[in-house]
C-alpha positions in Angstrom: 15.1 33.4 -2.1 11.7 33.8 -1.1 8.2 32.3 -3.8 6.2 35.0 -5.4 2.9 34.8 -4.9 1.6 32.9 -7.9 4.4 30.9 -7.3 2.8 29.8 -4.0 -0.6 29.9 -5.3 0.7 27.9 -7.8 2.8 25.2 -5.3 -0.8 25.1 -3.2 -3.0 24.3 -6.1 -0.8 21.4 -7.6 -0.6 19.5 -4.0 -4.2 20.3 -3.7 -4.7 18.5 -6.5 -2.6 15.4 -5.3 -4.6 15.2 -2.1 -8.1 15.3 -4.1 -6.6 11.9 -6.2 -4.4 10.0 -3.2 -6.1 7.4 -0.7 -3.2 7.3 1.6 -1.3 10.3 2.8 1.7 10.3 5.6 3.8 13.2 7.0 7.4 12.5 8.4 9.8 14.4 10.2 13.0 14.1 7.3 15.3 16.5 9.4 18.6 14.8 9.9 18.3 12.8 6.7 21.5 13.4 4.0 21.0 14.6 0.7 21.4 11.2 -1.3 19.5 9.5 1.7 16.1 11.5 0.8 17.2 11.7 -3.3 17.6 7.3 -3.2 14.0 8.4 -1.4 12.8 10.2 -3.8 13.6 8.1 -6.5 11.8 4.8 -4.6 8.7 7.2 -4.7 8.7 7.9 -7.8 9.4 3.7 -9.1 6.1 3.2 -6.1 3.8 6.1 -8.0 4.1 7.5 -4.4 3.8 12.2 -4.6 6.7 13.4 -2.5 6.1 17.3 -1.4 8.4 19.1 1.1 6.3 22.5 1.7 6.1 25.1 3.9 4.0 24.2 5.7 0.8 27.3 6.1 0.9 26.5 2.4 0.2 22.3 3.2 -2.7 23.9 5.3 -3.8 26.1 2.6 -3.3 22.6 -0.3 -5.0 20.1 2.4 -7.5 22.5 3.5 -11.3 20.9 2.3 -9.4 17.3 1.1 -9.6 14.3 3.0 -6.7 14.8 4.3 -6.7 18.7 6.1 -6.4 15.5 9.6 -2.5 16.0 8.9 -3.1 19.6 9.8 -2.0 19.4 13.5 1.3 17.4 12.5 2.4 20.4 10.3 5.2 21.3 12.8 8.6 21.4 11.6 10.9 20.1 8.8 7.8 18.1 6.9 7.6 15.7 4.2 4.1 15.0 2.6 4.1 11.3 1.4 0.9 10.5 -1.0 0.0 7.3 -2.4 -1.2 7.7 -5.7 -2.1 4.0 -6.9 -1.8 1.3 -4.0 -3.3 3.1 -1.1 -0.6 1.8 0.8 2.2 2.3 -1.2 3.6 5.9 0.8 3.4 3.8 3.9 5.0 0.6 2.6 7.9 2.9 1.9 8.2 5.3 4.5 8.4 2.5 6.4 11.2 0.8 4.9 12.7 4.4 5.0 12.3 4.8 8.8 14.1 1.1 9.1 17.2 2.4 7.1 17.5 5.7 8.9 16.7 6.6 11.8 17.0 10.1 12.0 13.3 10.3 9.9 10.7 10.2 11.9 7.2 9.4 10.9 4.5 11.7 12.1 1.6 10.7 11.2 -0.9 9.4 8.2 -4.3 9.1 6.9 -6.5 7.0 5.4 -10.2 8.1 4.1 -10.0 11.0 6.1 -8.5 9.5 9.7 -5.7 10.4 10.7 -4.5 7.0 12.3 -2.4 5.9 15.1 1.1 5.7 14.3 1.2 2.3 15.2 -0.6 1.2 12.4 2.5 2.1 10.5 3.7 -1.1 10.3 0.4 -2.8 9.5 -0.6 -0.6 6.7 3.0 -1.0 5.8 1.8 -5.2 5.3 -1.1 -5.3 3.4 -0.1 -7.0 0.5 -0.5 -4.7 -2.9 -3.6 -5.1 -5.8 -1.7 -7.4 -7.6 -0.9 -9.7 -4.3 -4.2 -9.5 -3.3 -6.0 -10.1 -6.4 -3.5 -13.4 -6.4 -4.5 -14.6 -2.9 -8.4 -14.1 -3.4 -7.7 -16.3 -6.9 -5.8 -19.3 -4.9 -8.8 -18.9 -1.9 -11.6 -19.3 -4.8 -9.6 -22.0 -6.6 -9.0 -24.8 -3.4 -12.8 -25.5 -3.8 -12.8 -26.2 -7.8 -10.1 -27.9 -7.1 -11.1 -30.0 -4.1 -13.7 -30.9 -6.8 -11.8 -31.9 -9.3 -10.3 -34.1 -7.2 -13.5 -35.6 -6.2 -15.1 -35.8 -9.3 -11.8 -37.3 -10.9 -11.4 -40.5 -8.0 -15.5 -41.4 -8.1 -14.3 -43.1 -11.7 -10.7 -44.1 -10.5 -12.0 -45.7 -7.3 -14.8 -47.3 -9.8 -12.8 -48.8 -12.1 -10.9 -50.7 -9.3 -13.9 -52.3 -8.0 -14.7 -53.7 -11.1 -11.3 -54.7 -12.2 -11.1 -56.2 -8.2 -15.0 -58.0 -9.2 -13.4 -59.5 -12.9 -10.4 -61.2 -11.1 -13.0 -62.6 -8.2 -15.1 -63.5 -11.0 -12.1 -65.1 -13.1 -10.6 -66.8 -9.7 -14.2 -68.5 -9.2 -14.1 -70.0 -12.6 
């Protein structure tokens, strides 16, 4: 059943709003994937705060027009699924890369970050980036390492002083 004009306008506006707040987007060809596989993908997308959308290419082109993801326009040919990262910029790339590795019929067409269309070889690099919590944890460990070393050195100074004083005391006791 064809969509009415109002429904098309609403779908375009919703996708445009999502594209405005998203930090990354991935376009993929889902042709050949089963309904159960796509249902599982949608469930994982909700958990990862990724917005998945399958929409007619003409409507998607209108929705992405004027956003930082209008560079994806050339990829909107054939069956296309758009995945938008809402929280973590790399979450859509991580999700679709994992799904692509499990389903050989699923093909990623391209990805965009910050208004630039990236080469497909960058998908794995972006998918392997740490999420926000992991990055903060790594930063904290890097910042904590010099302080831990300093504390270790500061503790060693009085310990060595005490050892030297005990040694001097023992030498004096032996000499007398």
